[in-house]
N, C-alpha and C positions, 0 to 999 in steps of 0.2 A: 548373408543371409537377410530374409525380409523383415525378421523380427528386430535386429540391429539397424537395417535400415529405416524402419518405422519409428523406432526409438529415438534416432538422430532427428529424423523429420518433424516428432512431436516435440523433442525439445526445442527446435527451431519455432515451431507453432507458438508455444506458451512463454517465448522470448525469456527462458529460464534466468538469463543473466541480468534481467530487470529486478530478479530478488533483492538486488542491490539498493532497492529504494525501501524496501521493509526490513530485512534482516538486522541493519544496524540500530534500527528502533527496537525490535526485540531484546538485540544485546542489551541495549541502553536500560531498558527495562529491568533486566536481568541484574546489570551491575549495580543499578541504583537499589534495588531490592537486598544486593549482598553487601553492599557499602563497599564494593571491591570486586574481586574476581571471584565469580561463582566457582562451584567445583566442574571439573571439566566434564563430568558425563551429564550433567545438568546443561551444560552449553551444548553438547552434542545431540541431545535430545530435543532442545529448543529450535537446533539448525534442522533436524529433519522434520520436526512440527512447521516449521515455516516453509520448508521446501515443500511439504506435502500439501499444506494449506494453498500456497498460491499457485501451485502448479495445478491443483485440483479447479480452484476459482477460475484461472485461465481456460482450462481444457473446456469446462461447461460454458463458458463465455462465448467462445470460439464456436462451439458445438450450438448452441441455442440460438446464435446470432449469423448463422452462416449464409442463410438465406438474405438476410438484412445486408450482410457484407458484400453479398455477389451483384447487389444494385448500387453500392456505393463505389464510385470509380477510386476512391483512395485505397478500398480496402478490397478490391475485387480480385486483386492479384495474391489473398490469402491462400493458405494450403486447401482449406476445406472446398472454398469457391472453385479452386482450379481441379480439385479432385485429386490433389497428390497424396494425400492420406484420407481415409474412411471415416465416416462418422463412428462407425462402430469402435475403429481403435483408439479414437480420440475418447469416447467414452469410456472404454476399458482402461485405457491410462489414466482418465480422470477418476476412476472409482477408486484403481490401485493407490492413484495418489491420497485420496479422502481415507484410506484404509490406514497409509504410512502417519497421517495426521492423528488418527484416533491411535494409533500404537504408542505414537510418542507422548500423547497426553495421558494415557495408561500408566507409562513408564515412569511420567513425573510425579504426579500426585493425585489423589481422588479430587480436588476441586478443579484441576484442569478439565477431569472427565464430565463432571458437573455441566462445564459451559459448554461442551460439545454440541448438545441440541439447540444451541443458539447460534453458535458458531458457523457450522455447516450450511443452514439455510441462509444466513445472511450473504455467505461467499456464493452460493449459487444463484441467488435470487436478483442480484444485482441487473445481469442482463434483461429481466422481466421489467425492473423498475423503469428502464428507458420507453418501455410501451406504456407507462400507467401514470409517469409524473416527472415534472421538471425538476423535481428535487432528487432526482436520481444520482448525483454527483455526491450527495451528502450520504446514501445509503453505501455508495462505495466507500466514503470517508469511515462509515460505521464498521466496515469489515476490518478497517486499517486501526480502529479502536483497539481491537484484540489483539495487535501486536506488541506494543509496549506492556499492555497490562497483562498478555499472557506471559510475557518473559519475567514480569513480577511474581507472577503468580506461580510460574515454575520453580522460582527460588523458595520462595517463603511458603505456599500453600496457604495462605491466607489474605482476605479483603483489607484495603486499606485507601484512603483518599488520593496519595500521590499518584497511584499507576492509573488510578479514574481520570486524573487531570491530565495527565502525561497521555494517556490513552486519547482524550478527546483531543488534545493539540496535533497529535498524531494524524486522526482521523480528519480534523479541518485542515491541515497541511496538504493530505491528499486531495480533499474535496475541493480546494482552492485550485491546485495546479490542473486539476479536471475539468473544471470550469475554463480554463483557458485552453485547456486542449480540445474541448468541444466546439471552441470557435470556429476551429477549421472545417468542420460538418455543418456549418449553419446552413446551407442553402439546400443541402440533402437532407438534413434533419426536418426542415419546414416543408421541402417537397413530399417526404415519406410520411410526416406525422410521427416522427419521432421526437419524444420529448427530451428537452434539454433547458438549461437555463438562456443559452445563447437562441435557441429557437423560440422560445416563449418571450423574451425580454429585449433580443438584440444582443449585438456582441459587445456593445459599448458598456450595456449594464453588466454584463457577464466578467469583464474585465474590472469593473468598479467592485463589485460584490467579491472578487477573487482578492483585491486588494485589502477589503475590509478582513475577509476571512484571515487572510495571512497576518494583519496585525493583531488580530485574537490570538493567533496561535503564538505569537512573541509574547504577550501578557501571559498565557497558559504555561507556557516554559518558564517565565520569569516564576509565575507562582510555584512552580515544582522546585526551583532552586530554592526559594524562601521558606518553603515546608520542609525541606530534607536539611537546611541549614549547609548548603554545599558553599564553597569558598569561590575565590576569587576568579581561578581558572574556568569555574563554570561560566561565570558572567561574562567572560572574554570570549568563550566559545557562543553564549547566546547573542553578544553583537556580531560575531562573524556570520551565524546564522539568520538574523536580521538583513544584514547586508546583502546576503545573498538573494534572500528573498526580495529585496528592494532591487536589485539587479535583475532579477527573472523578471519583473513587471516593466520593467526599462525595455527590455527586448522586444515587447509585443504591444501594439495598439492597434484600435478598430481598423484603422487604415492600412496597417503593415501586420500581417502575421509570418512573413518570409522567415523569421528565426525562431519559430515557435517551437521547432522540434529541439532546437539548442536550450530553449527555457525548460523544456520539459524533461528532456534525458540528460542533459549535461548537468546542468544548475541544482537539480533535485536530487541527483546522485550525490554530489558534493555535499549537498546540505545534510543528506541523513549519514554518511559517512564521517563527516567532520562533528556533527553534532556527538555521535557515539565517540568518537575519540575525544573530544572533550570530556565527557562524562566518565572515561576511563581515568584521565588525568586529574579529574576533579575527586574522584574515589579512591585514586591512589594506589590501586592494585593490592588493597591489603585485605582482600577475603581469603577464604580456604582456596588451596590450589587442589 
């Protein structure tokens, strides 16, 4: 049936499997807030909120960028430029995903709903930021700020400093690897006037900035451990994360971006999953089941 075929195509378009980058940080925020295992119902709604939010963001990104993607040799083979799926269908599924995010927020607590008018525009506006400023990478990072922050909020329904620091760390982590990822479009961005740090300052400067940003991430994650009084398991996990971040930067250089996809997809997937697993071990699964 066409509806199922479109759903499968849409799932491939938004790369739903890449939710692995964000979901573990949402769970980490929830586990840290609960001091262990949160309620299963809360984890379920967090999962649906993350699925809806990320799907919405990717759908509107692909929709807004479809004409730019068509001109870029790297992205010209994506679904919308090839006409495999219509813009209307992508917009419809994106709207439904946004609705899922709203529903999940309503089911969690009132404070989650309060932040929706901030979160939704941040998710949608990223694509336009590339048309306005080279700092677009940090706007993408802003969207990931709400991932662990939202996980914490979903459990406690209150504001405090640890989720803010953790959210900034997650946001800068994403901004850092987006700086690396943008290097592969350097020539196209310069030619087309698309804004990015590599296009504005060069590939070498972008990679250097990414290293400094990720160094700050390690410091912020350490601050979270100190603020919450987490034990030695957390610090072992932080060392593993720091080592993986260092390895990620060894994979790329201004003269060799051939392993960029390995740095982007593989290493960052390991970082998010391992950080969450060490948070689980550090909190000891002592919360309410």
